[in-house]
Residue, then its C-alpha position, 0 to 999 in steps of 0.5 A: m429941710n433944716i439939718t442944723p439940729y443933726l449937725i449940732f447932735a454930731a458936733l456934741i458927739c465929737v466933743i464928748a469923744l474929745i473929752i474922753t480922749i483927753m481923759v485917756g491921756i490924763n492918767p496913763h500910769d494907772e495900774s490897769y491902764q492897758k485894759k482900760t485903754r482897750n475898752r476906751i479905744t473901742l468906745l472912742t472909735s464908736f463915737y467917732i464913727i457914729a459922729f463922722i458918717p452922719a455929719l459927712l452924709f448930712a453935709i453932702f445932702y445939705f450942699a447937694l440940696r442947697 
């Protein structure tokens, strides 16, 4: 079973989350920073959970079935 596409997908989600994280830090003096930050933190947490859990499971399966 080739899990490379799944690992690439998880890495892509991590890269997207990294870009969004950097975008949050670029303009912290925005008037609505607090409101935007709460929404972005929720979004980032979702991205990290969506990427980390499958990546961890696929890595475990990969090494267990190898």
